[in-house]
C-alpha positions in Angstrom: 67.6 102.2 5.8 68.3 105.6 3.5 70.3 108.2 4.9 70.7 112.3 4.2 71.9 113.3 0.8 75.6 115.1 1.2 76.7 117.5 -0.5 81.4 117.8 -1.8 81.9 120.0 0.5 81.0 118.3 3.3 83.1 115.1 2.2 85.1 113.5 3.9 81.4 112.2 5.7 80.6 109.4 8.0 77.1 107.5 9.4 77.1 106.1 11.5 74.3 103.2 12.2 72.8 100.5 13.9 71.6 96.9 13.5 70.5 94.5 16.0 71.2 91.0 15.2 69.4 88.4 17.5 66.5 86.2 17.0 63.5 86.7 14.9 61.0 89.6 16.4 60.0 93.5 16.2 63.1 94.6 16.9 65.5 92.4 14.9 67.0 94.0 12.1 69.1 91.1 11.2 68.0 86.9 12.3 70.2 84.8 13.3 70.0 81.5 14.2 71.7 78.6 16.2 75.6 77.9 14.8 78.1 80.3 12.2 75.7 83.2 10.7 77.4 85.0 8.2 75.5 88.6 7.5 77.1 90.8 4.5 76.4 94.6 5.1 76.7 96.5 2.0 76.3 101.1 1.6 75.6 102.0 -1.7 75.9 105.7 -2.9 74.3 107.6 -5.9 75.6 110.9 -7.2 72.7 113.9 -7.7 74.4 115.2 -10.2 75.6 112.4 -12.7 73.7 110.0 -11.1 77.0 107.9 -10.7 76.7 104.5 -8.2 79.0 103.8 -5.9 79.3 100.9 -2.5 81.3 98.8 -0.3 80.6 96.3 2.2 82.0 95.1 5.3 80.8 91.6 6.7 80.0 90.2 10.4 80.1 87.0 11.6 78.2 85.6 14.8 78.1 82.5 15.6 75.4 81.3 18.3 76.0 78.6 20.6 73.2 76.0 20.1 71.4 74.5 23.0 71.8 70.8 23.2 69.8 68.4 25.4 66.9 69.2 27.3 66.1 68.9 31.3 64.3 67.6 34.2 63.5 68.5 37.2 64.4 67.1 41.3 61.3 64.9 41.1 63.0 62.6 37.6 66.3 62.5 39.4 65.8 61.3 43.2 63.8 58.0 41.4 65.8 57.5 38.9 69.1 56.1 40.0 70.4 53.2 41.5 68.1 53.3 44.2 64.9 53.5 42.2 61.9 53.0 42.3 62.0 54.6 38.1 64.9 53.2 36.1 68.4 53.8 36.3 69.4 56.8 34.0 73.4 56.8 34.2 73.6 60.5 34.2 74.4 59.5 38.2 77.0 57.7 36.7 79.2 60.9 35.8 79.3 63.0 38.9 81.4 60.0 40.6 81.9 56.4 40.8 79.9 56.8 44.3 77.5 58.1 42.1 73.9 59.2 44.5 76.0 57.9 47.3 77.9 61.3 47.1 78.6 63.0 49.9 76.7 66.7 49.1 79.2 69.3 50.0 79.1 70.0 54.7 75.4 68.7 54.5 75.9 65.7 56.2 74.0 63.6 53.5 74.4 62.6 50.3 73.0 63.9 47.0 70.2 61.0 47.0 69.9 61.9 51.1 69.3 65.4 50.1 67.4 65.3 47.4 64.8 63.4 49.8 65.4 65.4 52.3 62.2 67.8 52.3 62.9 71.6 52.7 60.3 72.5 55.2 61.1 76.5 54.7 65.7 75.8 55.3 67.1 77.1 52.1 69.6 75.5 52.3 67.5 71.8 50.9 65.4 74.6 49.1 68.8 75.3 46.7 70.2 71.2 47.0 67.1 70.2 45.0 67.6 72.6 42.5 71.5 72.5 42.2 71.3 68.8 42.3 68.9 68.4 39.5 70.6 70.8 37.4 74.1 69.2 38.0 72.8 66.0 37.1 71.4 68.0 33.6 74.3 69.4 32.6 76.0 66.5 32.9 74.0 64.9 30.9 74.3 66.9 27.9 71.9 69.7 28.6 72.8 73.0 27.6 73.8 75.5 30.0 72.6 79.1 29.5 75.3 82.2 31.2 73.2 83.0 33.4 72.4 79.5 35.5 76.1 78.5 35.1 76.5 81.8 37.0 74.2 80.7 39.1 75.8 77.0 39.7 78.9 78.4 40.1 77.8 80.9 43.4 75.8 78.3 44.9 78.5 76.3 45.0 80.9 79.0 47.0 78.0 79.1 49.2 77.6 75.4 50.1 81.3 75.1 50.7 80.3 77.4 53.0 77.4 76.9 55.3 76.0 74.1 56.8 72.1 73.1 56.5 72.0 74.4 60.2 73.8 77.3 59.1 71.5 78.2 56.3 68.3 77.4 58.6 69.4 81.0 61.0 69.8 83.1 58.1 67.1 86.0 57.8 66.4 88.9 54.6 68.9 88.7 52.4 70.7 86.2 52.9 68.6 83.6 53.0 67.6 85.1 49.7 70.7 84.8 47.9 69.8 81.5 48.2 66.2 81.1 47.2 66.6 83.9 44.4 69.6 80.9 42.9 67.0 78.1 43.6 65.0 80.3 41.1 67.1 80.1 38.3 68.3 76.7 39.1 64.4 75.6 39.5 63.8 77.9 36.1 66.0 75.7 34.0 65.3 72.6 35.4 61.5 73.1 34.0 62.5 74.4 31.1 62.0 77.4 31.3 65.1 78.6 30.3 68.0 76.7 28.3 66.7 73.5 26.1 63.7 73.1 27.2 61.7 70.6 29.6 62.2 67.0 28.0 58.9 66.1 26.2 59.6 62.7 28.1 60.5 60.8 30.4 64.3 58.7 29.3 
């Protein structure tokens, strides 16, 4: 990057410019990868009369969180508990001693029963399916982007205050809040965000 000439009479002179750090792309100046990244930015000068040169540097340290694991959908988790019919996935153990029989908030049902409950348009169950899968994916070691963690936290707050019947009566923006959160978590479970969908079921 070349900057405009400066006359001695203008000294001291400050130049400001920006560099974009990120994944490889047309608008990225410095490409960063998973883990620790070190970028040394050096500015040099050449005088116009004697040709004297000089430079100064500043080092920028950037740490990028590494994405680990992979995600699976509600359809996977509903069939891989101790109840089958598919082989057991021990990620359920990390939910607690009751595993799939853990009571799901104020629903009056267990996690297993919640996953097998047809939503029939009720935003409670739509979000519950996405939430349970996302929670199990996280417990199973899948990286969770900040936006997904925020959605999980917001969903937890909602589930702690509403029953399925109460949510069924919601309309407009109140109902849409549940659907929007479900969409964020579904995108994560399906690998559209986060570390990606598992290539094959464990």
